[in-house]
N, C-alpha and C positions, 0 to 999 in steps of 0.2 A: 831347352836348358835356359836360355837368357830369359825367357817369360817366366820360368821358375824362380830364378834370382831375383827378379823385379818383384814377384809376388811375396817372396820373402822378406825384401826389404821393406815393403809397404806394410807387412804384418807387424816385422819389429820396429818400424818407426812410430807405430802406436802405442810400444811400451815407454813408458817415461816414468820418471820420480813420480810415487804415488802415496798417498797416505795411508791405504791399506796394503799389507804384504802378506803373502802365504808364509806362515813361519814354520809350518811342519806338514809333512804328509806321512802317512803309514799305511802301507798296503798290505800288510801281514796278518791281517784280522782273521781269528779264527783258525788259523793254520797250524799245525803242529809244533809246538814250542812257541806260539804267538804268545806276546805281552797282553795284548788286547783282543776281545772278541770281535771287535769291528774295525774296518779300515777307516782311517779318518783325516781330515784336512782341517788345519787350523788358520785362521787368519788374525793379522794383528793390526791394531790402528796406533800407528806411530806418530801421531800428531796430539794436538792439545785441544782438539774441537770432536765432537761426535759425529758418526758417519752414519748415514741413512743407506743401508745395503738392499732395499726393497727394490726388486727388478734385477738384481746382479745375480751371477751364478757361478759355480766353479764347475769346470769340464775337465774331462780326463782323455787322453789318447796313448795309446800302446807306445812304447819307447822307440819302435822302428818305423812308426807310422810315417806316410808322407807329409803330415802336417808341418806347416801350416799352409802348404800348397794346394791341398785338398781338404775338404771336409770331413776330416777324420776324429774331430772331438765329440764326446757325447757328453750329456748333461748328467752330472753327479747330483746337483741339488739346486734349486732354485732358492735364493736367499730373500730374508725381510727382516725389518727389525734395525734396531740401532745399536752400533759398536762404539762403546764409551773411549773417551781417550785413555790410551795405554792399557786396552782391554783386549782379551781374545775373543774370537767367535769360533766356536767348535762345530764342524760338519761331519756327521757320522754316515759313512758309507756302509757298503755291504758287509757280509761276513762269510768266510769260507768254511765255518764249522763251529764248533761250540768251544773252541779253546780260547783260553785268556780271561782277562779281567774284564769287566763292563767298564764303558767309559763313563765320565761323568755326563749328566743330562747335557745333552746337545743342543744348540741353537737352530739347526737346520738338520735333516735326514734325507738320504738318498738311497738308491738300490742298486748302484754301480761297484762293481769289484775294481779296485785298483791293482796295480801291479805289485808283487811283494818286493820285486828287487829293481825294478826300472819302470819309468813311465814318464808321461808328462801332463802336468797340472797347470790350469789356468784359472785366473779370476778375472771375469769381463762383466761390462756393464750391461747385460742383455741376457737373457734365457734362452735365445736362440742360438743354434750350432755357429761355432765359430770356423772359418774365418768369414762367414757370410755377413755378419752384423756385429756392432759393439765395439767398444774399445778395450782392449786388452790392458789389465791393471796389472798384474803381475803373473809371471810364468816360469814356473820352476820345471827344468828337466832333470830325472834322478836316475842313477845306475848308468845304465849303457845308454840312455836317450840320444836320438840322432841331433837334437837341437836343444838348445836352453838359452835361457837370458844372460847375456853377460858372455863371458869367456868359454865356461864349461859348465856342465851339469854339475850338481850335488853328488855327495856319496851314494853309494850303494845300499839301497834298504834291504831288510830281512824281516824275520817275523819278531826280532827283538829290537830292531833299531827303526829310526825314521829316515827314509831316503832324502826327505826334504827339509830336515832339521838344519836351521842357519841358512835358510834359502836366501840368496842375495838378490837384491834389486837394484835396478840401474835407475 
């Protein structure tokens, strides 16, 4: 138990105030009643300078996985390109069906399904699985996630709402 606590502290110690944050997570793509056909993650650049995302990735883990103490995150998408100051970067993930509106043209795509009601999403400075390597730049636990950055996870997602909307960063 003590080892897991120490590993969790190491993982969360890597979280810091960062220029890029996960601003939205939507896992209901394509489901009955869905607003959008695809799941998506949106990143926001909250600085006054452009940020190169090449070599970064977004990764997903189910809500009740033992992450971050074991390697349970899976790659959603490898990122590349520049995100300008005050701009958003859209990552299109998989779809569970044909229901909903198409997303605007994404900046990156992947084929991972996100949990519609709960899960964990990280933005990390590597494309290898976390917590093996890389620095976690932002971490959102939504719905019934068993861990989150900060005090508590964000709200529960659904086919019509974004679980990570207004995701907070420390």
